C-alpha positions in Angstrom: 15.4 -12.5 24.5 17.5 -11.4 21.8 15.7 -12.0 18.7 16.7 -11.5 15.1 13.6 -11.2 13.0 13.8 -11.5 9.3 11.1 -10.4 7.0 11.0 -10.0 3.0 9.0 -6.5 3.3 9.6 -3.3 5.6 6.8 -3.6 8.2 5.6 0.0 7.6 3.7 1.8 6.4 0.6 -1.1 7.3 -0.6 -1.3 3.9 -0.6 -5.3 3.5 -1.6 -8.0 5.7 2.1 -9.0 6.4 3.1 -5.5 7.2 0.1 -5.0 9.4 1.1 -8.7 11.2 4.9 -7.7 11.7 4.1 -4.5 12.9 1.9 -5.2 15.9 4.3 -8.1 16.7 7.2 -5.9 17.2 5.3 -3.5 19.1 4.4 -6.0 21.8 7.6 -8.1 21.7 9.6 -4.7 22.1 8.1 -4.3 25.4 10.2 -7.5 27.1 12.5 -8.3 24.5 15.7 -6.8 22.0 14.9 -7.1 18.6 17.0 -6.9 15.8 15.5 -6.5 12.2 16.5 -7.4 9.0 14.2 -6.3 6.1 14.0 -6.5 2.5 13.4 -3.5 0.7 12.5 -2.7 -3.5 12.7 1.3 -3.6 14.8 3.8 -2.1 11.8 5.6 -1.1 10.6 2.7 1.2 13.6 3.5 3.6 12.3 6.4 5.2 9.7 4.2 6.6 12.4 3.1 9.1 12.0 5.8 11.5 8.7 4.4 12.5 10.3 1.3 13.4 13.0 2.6 15.7 11.3 2.9 19.1 10.6 -1.3 18.7 14.0 -2.4 17.5 17.5 -2.4 18.8 18.9 -2.1 15.2 17.5 -2.1 11.9 19.4 -3.4 8.6 17.5 -2.9 5.3 19.0 -4.9 2.5 17.7 -4.0 -1.6 16.2 -6.8 -3.3 15.6 -6.4 -6.9 13.1 -3.6 -7.4 11.6 -5.1 -10.3 11.1 -8.8 -10.5 10.4 -9.1 -14.4 14.1 -8.9 -15.1 16.2 -11.3 -18.0 18.6 -12.9 -15.4 16.1 -13.6 -12.7 13.7 -15.3 -15.1 16.5 -17.1 -16.5 17.8 -18.3 -13.2 14.4 -19.3 -12.1 14.0 -21.2 -15.2 17.6 -22.8 -15.2 17.8 -23.5 -11.7 16.0 -25.6 -9.1 14.9 -22.7 -7.5 11.2 -21.0 -7.8 10.7 -17.8 -8.9 9.5 -16.7 -5.6 12.5 -17.1 -4.1 14.5 -16.0 -7.0 13.2 -12.5 -6.9 13.2 -12.1 -3.3 16.9 -13.2 -2.9 19.2 -10.2 -1.6 22.9 -10.9 -1.4 23.0 -7.7 0.7 20.8 -9.7 3.3 22.6 -13.0 3.3 25.8 -11.1 4.0 24.4 -8.6 6.7 22.6 -11.8 8.5 25.8 -13.8 8.2 28.0 -10.6 10.0 25.1 -10.3 12.5 25.3 -13.8 13.5 29.1 -14.0 13.8 29.3 -10.7 15.6 26.4 -10.8 17.9 24.5 -13.1 20.4 20.9 -14.2 19.6 18.4 -16.5 21.3 16.4 -17.3 18.2 15.7 -16.5 14.8 12.4 -15.7 13.4 12.2 -15.8 9.9 8.7 -14.3 8.5 7.6 -16.7 5.3 9.7 -19.6 4.1 11.6 -17.3 0.9 13.3 -15.3 3.4 15.2 -18.3 4.6 17.9 -18.8 2.1 19.7 -15.9 3.3 20.1 -17.8 6.8 23.3 -19.8 6.7 24.3 -22.9 8.6 23.6 -22.0 12.7 22.8 -23.6 16.1 20.7 -20.9 16.6 17.1 -22.0 16.9 14.8 -20.8 13.7 11.3 -20.2 13.9 9.5 -20.2 10.6 6.0 -18.5 10.2 4.0 -19.0 7.1 1.4 -16.4 6.6 0.0 -18.3 3.9 1.1 -22.0 1.6 2.7 -20.2 -1.1 2.4 -22.9 -3.5 -1.5 -23.2 -2.9 -1.8 -19.5 -3.4 0.1 -19.4 -7.1 -1.8 -23.0 -7.9 -5.0 -21.0 -7.6 -3.5 -18.0 -9.6 -2.4 -20.2 -12.5 -5.5 -22.0 -12.9 -7.4 -19.1 -14.4 -4.6 -18.7 -17.2 -4.9 -20.2 -20.8 -3.3 -23.6 -21.0 -0.3 -22.5 -22.9 1.0 -20.2 -20.3 -0.3 -22.4 -17.5 1.8 -25.6 -18.4 5.7 -23.9 -18.0 4.2 -22.3 -14.7 3.2 -25.7 -13.5 6.9 -26.4 -13.0 7.6 -23.5 -10.9 4.8 -24.5 -8.7 6.4 -27.9 -8.0 9.5 -26.3 -7.4 7.8 -23.8 -5.3 6.3 -26.8 -3.3 9.6 -28.5 -3.1 11.8 -25.4 -1.6 8.6 -24.7 0.6 8.7 -28.3 2.2 12.7 -28.3 2.5 12.5 -25.1 4.4 9.8 -26.4 6.9 12.3 -29.2 7.5 15.3 -26.6 8.0 13.3 -24.5 10.7 13.4 -26.1 14.5 9.7 -25.2 14.9 7.1 -23.9 12.0 4.1 -21.7 12.6 1.0 -21.0 10.7 -1.8 -18.5 11.0 -4.8 -20.8 10.9 -5.6 -24.5 12.0 -6.4 -24.9 7.9 -2.8 -24.0 7.2 -1.5 -26.2 10.0 -3.5 -29.0 8.2 -2.4 -28.6 4.6 1.7 -28.6 6.5 0.5 -31.7 7.9 -0.7 -33.4 4.9 2.4 -32.8 2.9 5.2 -33.3 6.0 3.5 -35.6 8.6 6.5 -35.1 10.8 6.1 -31.7 11.1 3.8 -30.2 14.1 3.2 -26.7 13.5 2.2 -24.4 16.0 -0.8 -21.5 15.3 0.2 -17.7 15.8 -2.7 -16.2 14.4 -3.4 -12.8 12.9 -5.2 -10.3 14.8 -6.9 -7.3 14.5 -5.0 -3.7 14.9 -5.6 -1.7 18.1 -6.6 1.4 16.4 -9.5 -0.7 14.6 -11.4 -1.6 18.0 -14.5 0.8 18.5 -15.4 1.6 21.9 -18.8 1.4 21.3 -20.8 -0.7 18.7 -22.0 2.1 16.1 -25.6 1.9 14.6 -24.7 1.2 11.0 -28.1 0.4 9.8 -29.1 3.7 7.5 -31.6 4.5 4.6 -28.7 4.3 2.3 -26.4 1.4 3.3 -23.0 1.5 2.2 -20.9 -1.7 1.4 -17.2 -1.9 1.7 -14.4 -4.0 0.4 -10.7 -2.8 1.0 -7.7 -4.6 0.4 -4.2 -4.2 -1.2 -4.4 -4.7 -5.0 -1.2 -5.9 -5.4 -2.6 -9.4 -4.5 -4.7 -11.8 -6.4 -7.2 -12.6 -4.2 -8.6 -9.0 -3.6 -8.4 -8.1 -7.5 -10.4 -11.4 -7.8 -13.1 -10.5 -5.2 -13.4 -7.0 -6.3 -14.0 -7.9 -10.4 -16.7 -10.5 -8.6 -18.2 -8.2 -6.7 -18.7 -5.4 -9.4 -19.7 -7.5 -12.1 -21.7 -10.3 -10.4 -23.0 -9.2 -6.9 -23.6 -5.4 -7.1 -25.8 -5.4 -10.2 -28.5 -7.6 -8.2 -28.1 -5.9 -5.6 -28.7 -2.4 -6.7 -32.2 -4.2 -8.1 -33.2 -5.2 -4.6 -32.0 -2.4 -2.9 -31.8 0.8 -5.5 -30.0 3.4 -2.8 -27.7 1.3 -1.8 -23.8 2.2 -2.8 -20.6 0.3 -2.9 -17.0 1.6 -2.2 -14.0 -0.4 -3.3 -10.9 1.0 -1.9 -7.0 0.1 -1.0 -3.1 0.4 -2.5 -2.3 -0.4 -6.2 -5.5 0.3 -7.3 -5.7 -0.4 -11.4 -6.5 2.5 -13.9 -9.0 0.0 -14.9 -11.1 0.2 -11.8 -10.7 3.8 -11.2 -12.1 4.2 -14.6 -15.4 2.4 -13.6 -18.1 5.3 -13.8 -21.5 4.3 -12.1 -23.4 6.3 -9.8 -23.5 3.8 -7.0 -19.6 2.9 -7.0 -16.9 4.8 -5.8 -13.4 3.9 -6.2 -10.8 5.0 -3.7 -7.3 4.7 -4.2 -5.7 4.7 -0.6 -1.9 5.8 0.3 0.1 3.2 1.9 0.1 5.2 5.0 -3.1 6.5 5.6 -4.6 4.8 8.5 -6.8 7.5 9.2 -9.0 7.1 6.0 -8.6 3.3 6.4 -10.3 3.3 10.0 -13.1 6.1 8.9 -14.2 3.5 6.2 -14.6 0.8 8.2 -16.3 2.5 11.1 -18.9 4.7 8.9 -19.6 1.6 6.4 -23.0 -0.5 6.7 -21.6 -4.0 5.5 -18.6 -5.7 4.4 -18.7 -7.9 1.6 -15.6 -10.1 0.7 -16.4 -12.8 -2.1 -12.7 -14.0 -1.9 -12.0 -18.0 -3.5 -8.2 -17.6 -3.3 -6.8 -20.0 -0.5 -4.3 -19.6 2.5 -3.6 -17.5 5.3 -6.3 -15.2 7.4 -7.9 -12.2 5.8 -6.9 -9.4 7.9 -9.7 -7.3 6.3 -11.9 -10.0 8.2 -10.7 -9.2 11.5 -10.6 -5.4 11.1 -14.3 -5.4 10.0 -15.1 -7.5 13.0 -13.5 -4.8 15.4 -14.9 -2.0 13.8 -18.7 -3.4 14.5 -19.2 -3.7 10.9 -21.0 -7.1 9.6 -19.2 -9.4 7.1 -20.7 -11.7 4.2 -18.2 -13.9 2.7 -17.0 -17.2 1.5 -16.1 -20.2 3.1 -12.6 -19.6 2.0 -12.6 -15.9 3.1 -13.3 -17.0 6.6 -11.1 -20.1 6.5 -9.1 -20.9 9.7 -10.7 -18.1 11.8 -13.5 -20.5 13.5 -16.3 -18.2 12.8 -19.9 -19.7 12.9 -22.3 -18.8 10.2 -25.1 -16.9 11.6 -23.2 -16.0 14.7 -20.3 -14.0 13.8 -20.4 -13.9 9.9 -22.7 -14.7 7.0 -21.5 -17.1 4.6 -22.2 -17.0 0.7 -20.9 -19.0 -2.0 -23.1 -17.5 -5.5 -24.1 -14.2 -6.6 -27.5 -14.6 -5.6 -26.5 -15.7 -2.0 -24.4 -12.7 -1.2 -27.3 -11.0 -2.2 -30.1 -12.5 -0.2 -27.9 -12.3 2.9 -27.3 -8.8 1.9 -30.9 -8.2 2.0 -31.2 -10.2 4.8 -29.3 -8.7 7.4 -30.0 -5.0 6.0 -33.7 -5.7 6.7 -33.3 -7.3 10.3 -32.1 -4.9 13.0 -31.7 -7.9 15.2 -29.6 -10.1 13.3 -27.3 -7.3 12.3 -27.0 -6.0 15.8 -26.3 -10.0 16.8 -23.6 -10.6 14.2 -22.1 -7.0 15.0 -21.9 -7.9 18.6 -20.5 -11.7 18.6 -18.0 -11.0 16.1 -16.7 -8.1 17.9 -16.3 -9.8 21.1 -14.5 -12.7 19.4 -12.3 -10.0 17.8 -11.8 -9.4 21.5 -11.2 -12.4 22.8 -9.1 -14.3 20.3 -7.5 -11.6 17.8 -6.0 -9.5 20.2 -2.2 -9.0 19.1 -1.2 -8.4 22.8 -2.3 -11.9 23.4 -1.1 -13.3 20.1 2.6 -11.9 20.9 2.1 -13.4 24.5 2.0 -16.9 22.5 4.5 -16.3 20.3 7.0 -15.7 23.3 6.0 -18.9 24.6 7.1 -20.6 21.3 10.1 -18.7 21.4 11.0 -20.2 24.8 9.7 -23.3 23.9 12.4 -23.9 21.1 15.2 -22.2 22.9 
């Protein structure tokens, strides 16, 4: 098939869940199909990463969008139009021109749009469109503004209404909508009952799978949290972990340590001075260090409370043989069983109790580790996910 894939980011380096997802889909789709990639970028330095994608793509077109979203013209357009801020700040006239030219000059069997806010760049066309929603965006922003003061929250509610309206509009514009989880599929059907999304889940990166499950049990256990701190959910999770969970955990296990690592870590985090807490800023392309952290830690704690999507950090932990303790929301859409694949906690005290429980019970630790690893192998392999995506393409064609 000839696939025109559109993404609002360059799929390299694998610094965020969306980038990891697209990178692996490209890797496996490229084995049997011809892919033309159109990606948005913010900064000129991002363009150098395109070389890492050349072996997967027949053509790569990089199109500039605003490098800084908080510009007067962007804010004004979002305020005085029917378009939400998310669409305005991600719109690229260059991308619209490029896509229009490609559709006029070349033949494609299908258009793959990763996220709804790339859709405004697509002109009217007879070519079938698959829209993949990595998360339900308006729900994410609803969660975000709930924590803000009322005087700030009120004007943002209007933008969320516009966001929900635009998101729903583009679901109907696509020939088929895909989500990453059963939960997100249900959310779409509750809003637009006439749409029946397919599920194209997220996966665990090939390089994260260990060949032998490691013995992580140790006299000095290490708790890990890793993520891209551009995303609110990761900032919230870290604050909750450092302020509410870890102080209690140190009382129970004095020799325990915590590593918080990722991209875009704030100066506030880096400035934390605690003998048992290590804050580690990661370069976007430092895959070896990411792999080392997952495979050398003892336990992954993910106190995530923001909705939407599925968490690739959870899948990476499962593939690395690193047991996970998370919230119901953190494992939402992964079909994992509490006590079998993962341990679920909802309060700081529950996170502490579950941590102490699994660290003191080698049998439970090994059982969770093995069951999660096998689930990752069977259900979250990018090779199998790409095959499912190929079948969806065939169906809509």
